[in-house]
N, C-alpha and C positions, 0 to 999 in steps of 0.2 A: 134565415140570416138576418142580422140586425141591419137597421137602416144606415146608409152611408157606405163608405169604402175604406178598407184598410190601406194605410200609407206605408211607403218604404221607410225603414228605420224606426217605425213606431215600436214602442216597448210592448212586449207581450207578457201578460200575467195569467197564471192559472189559479183561479179562486183567490185572486188578490196577491199572489206571490210572484215576483218577477222571475221569468225563465229565459228571456232572450229578446231578440228584436227581429222584425220582418226584413228579409233581404231581397225577396222577389214576391210578386203576385202572379198567379197563374190564371189565365182567362180561358173560358170555353169559347172557341171561335164561332160557334153557332148561336149561342144565346148572348154573347158579348158580356157575360157576367163573370165576376171573380169566382172561380171554382175551388181554389186552394190558396193558402198563403205558405210561403217558405220561411220557417222560423230558424234563425241561427241560435243554437244552444251550445255554449261552451265549445265553439269551433266546429260543431256538427250541424248540418242543415237538415231539418225535418219538414216533410210535406204534409201540411195539416189541412183537412177539408174545411171549407168556409162554413159548413154547417156547425162546426165546433165553436164558432164565434158567438159569444153571449152578449157582448156590448162593445161599442166603439167610442173612443174619444179622439180628440185631435192628434194626440201623440201617444196613444196607448190602445191596446186591444186586449179585452178580457175573454179568455176561453172558459168553456164550461167543464173542462177536464182538470184533474189535478196534475201537479208537476211530475209525479211519478209515471203518469200515462204518456208523457211526451216521447219516451223511448219506444213506445208501441207504434208510433206513426212511422211510415216508411222513410228511409233516407232519401234525400233529394238527389236525383241523377241529372246533372246539367245536360248531358248528351241526349236526353230524351225530349228536349224542348228547343224551340226557336224563339228569338226575341221578336218583338213586333217591328224591329228595324230590318229583320231578315226575311219577313214574309208579309205580304199585303193582306190585311184583314180589314175590309171596309168598316168605317165608323168605330173601330175599336178604341182609338185614341180619344174620341169624344165621350165614350161611355166610361172609360177607366182613366182617371186622372193620375198618371204616373209617367216617369221618364220612359221613352220608347225602349231603352235597353233593359229596363227593369220589369216590363210586362212580358210574360212568357206565354206561349201557346204550345200544346203538345206537338211533337214532331210527327208528321203523317205516317201512319202505319205502312201505307203503300210504299213510301220512300225507304223505310227501314228494312223492308222485306225484299227489296230489289236484288241484292247480291245472292241471297239464298235462293230466291225464285229463279234467277238467271242460271245458277249452277245446275239445279235439277232439270230445268228445261233444256239446257245445253247437253246434259248427260243423256236425256231421252232421245234428243235429236241425233246424237252421235251413234247411239245403238241402232236407231232406225236406219241411219245412213250406211253403217257397216253391213247390215243385213241386206239392204236393197241395192247396194252399189253394183254388184255384178250384172244385175238385170237392167239398170238404168244408165250405165256408163256410156253406151253408144249414143243414147238420146241426149245425155248431158253434154257430151263432146260436141254434138251438133248445135244444141241450144247456146252453149257458152262461147261459140265462135265469135259472136259480135263483141264480147268483152275485150277482145284483143284488137278490135278495130280502132282507128284513130279517135281522139276525143271529138265530141260534138261541138263544133265551133260556129254553129249557125247563129245568126242574129235573130232575135225574137222581138217583135213589136209588142210593147207592154202597155202603152197608153200615151197620154199627151200631158205636157207640163201644165196645161190649164187646170189640172186637178190639184196642183200644188198652190196653196193659198198664202203661204208665208215662208220666210227664210228660217232655216234651222228647225224645221218641223218634219218628222218622218211621215211619209205618205206611201201607203201600200198600193202596189200595182199587181193585180192578179192576171195571169195569162195561161194559155193552154198550150202544152207541148205535145207534138205528135212523135211518139217513139216507136220505131220499128225494130224487131229482132227477127230471128230465123223463122219463128212460128206465130208471132203475135204482132198486132198493131195496137198501141195503147195511147189514149189521150190522157195526158197527165196534167192535172191542175197544179200550178206552182205559183210562186210570187217572188217579187223583189221589192225592196224598199228604196225610195228615191227621195233625196233632199235637195233643196236649193240652198246651197251653203253660203253663209256670209263670208266676207273676206277672211275674217279671223278663223272661222271653222275650216275654210278651204286650206288655209296655211297649215293647220294641224293635221289634216288628212294627207296632203301631199307635201310632207316635210322635206322630201328629197326631190321635189319637182315632178315632172310628168311621170306617169306610171305605165310601164310597158308590160304587155301580156304576150306570151309566146305559146306555140303549140308543142306537141310532144317531141318534135324534132328541134326545137329551139328557134324556129322561125317566128318572126314578129307577127302577131295577129292584129294588134291594135295598140294605140298609145292614148291613154286618157290625158288630155291637155289640162294641166294644173290651173289654167286660167278659166276654164269652163266651170260655172258654179254648180252644175247638176252632177250629183254623185249617186251611184246605185250600189246597194248592198245586197248580197245573197239573202234570201228569205230564211236560210237555215242557220240556227245558232251554232257557232263553232264548237260548243261543248259536246253535245250529242245529236245535233241535227234537228232539234225541235223548232217549231215555228214560234217566233217572238212577236211582241206587239209594242206600239208606241204608247206609253202610259205617263201619267202624272204621278211622280213619287213624292212622298211627304217631305223628305229632306233633300233629295237630289234634283228636284224639279222635273222637267220633261226628259224622259229617258226611254231607251229600248229595254224592255223587260221580258225575259224568257220565263214563263210560268213553270216549266218542267223542273228546273233546279235553281231558279232564282238568280241567274246571271243577269247583271245590269250593265248597260253600255250607254255612253253619252252620245250626242249627235255626231261626233267624229268617229264613232265606232269603238272608242277606247273602253276597256273593261273597268267598271267602277266597283263592282262587287260580284261575288259568286265564284263558281268553279271554272268558268270559261278560260281556256289556256291561251287564247289570242283574241285580238280585236275582231270586229265584224269583217267579213270578206268583201272587199270592193270588187265590183264587176266592171268589165268593159262596157262603156256607155257612149251612145252618140245620139244627138238631138238634131232633128231636121229643121230647116227654116220654118216649117209649119208647126213645130213644137212636138212632133211625134218622137217618142222615146223608144230606142231599141237597146237591148242588152245581149251579151253572150252569157248564158247561164253556166258560168264556170263553177264547178263544185270541187271542194277540197275535203280531205279526210277529217272527220270530226275527232275531237279529243286530243289533237296534237298542237304543240306550240308553233311548229313550222307549217307552212302551207304545202300540202302534198296533193296535187291535183288527181282526182279519180274519175272525172267525167267532164 
């Protein structure tokens, strides 16, 4: 490929004859190099390999093919790509000088194949279940009995506020839960995120004042005092339950980012981008005079706009 980088809206010529202009550049997320340019030709966009570039100027790109060969390049399919605003690729912006919305990277094959893979997996599991149900039903009925038990409303000590170094910064607290059912005893590693909220942030979280939490019978478990600056969020993304992280975003600043499907939340838990159907789930929290933090690990159904408690 020629030295330099193709630019958006640069004129494209085939053997000196104008054919269109560049509408996007496509980057390889591993090499951070331009792999293709998208050329708009008479209203149709074509995906042209960067290897076809013969020469670059400030406002023009010369290709080594003739104009008749343009129709041989594949049509550009926007749904097969993500912009660099939609996915974090470290150092991409430094390597390719273009507006974030104009730099594209291929949509991960793993993500595109999820619906099909889930369908066949579910079909196989259904067949296996139908075949084995008569034999395992008595055992299942015994094991599933705890599912109908009351929710787990125990308080879990997760750490100390001394780990929080600044206001409006997400701090992860990992803790271990002991789960017992009819036949097993499991130590489950889990986590919650805690912030020390500034007055402005606290006001956005508790827009209606104190937050009340109830059990399955409607009895009050705990009330988060809207004046207390410490706020805890469930460690599970409300989209599909993945774990998320506190990250520095190029345009949005410090945010909570879920790497599974790119949901983005600000420090108040509000959704800024991505498929998440609701804000981060606030947990009951209490802080002792010594600074020890305890939470009730309330869990809600993922993928729903409303909060439906499941554990």
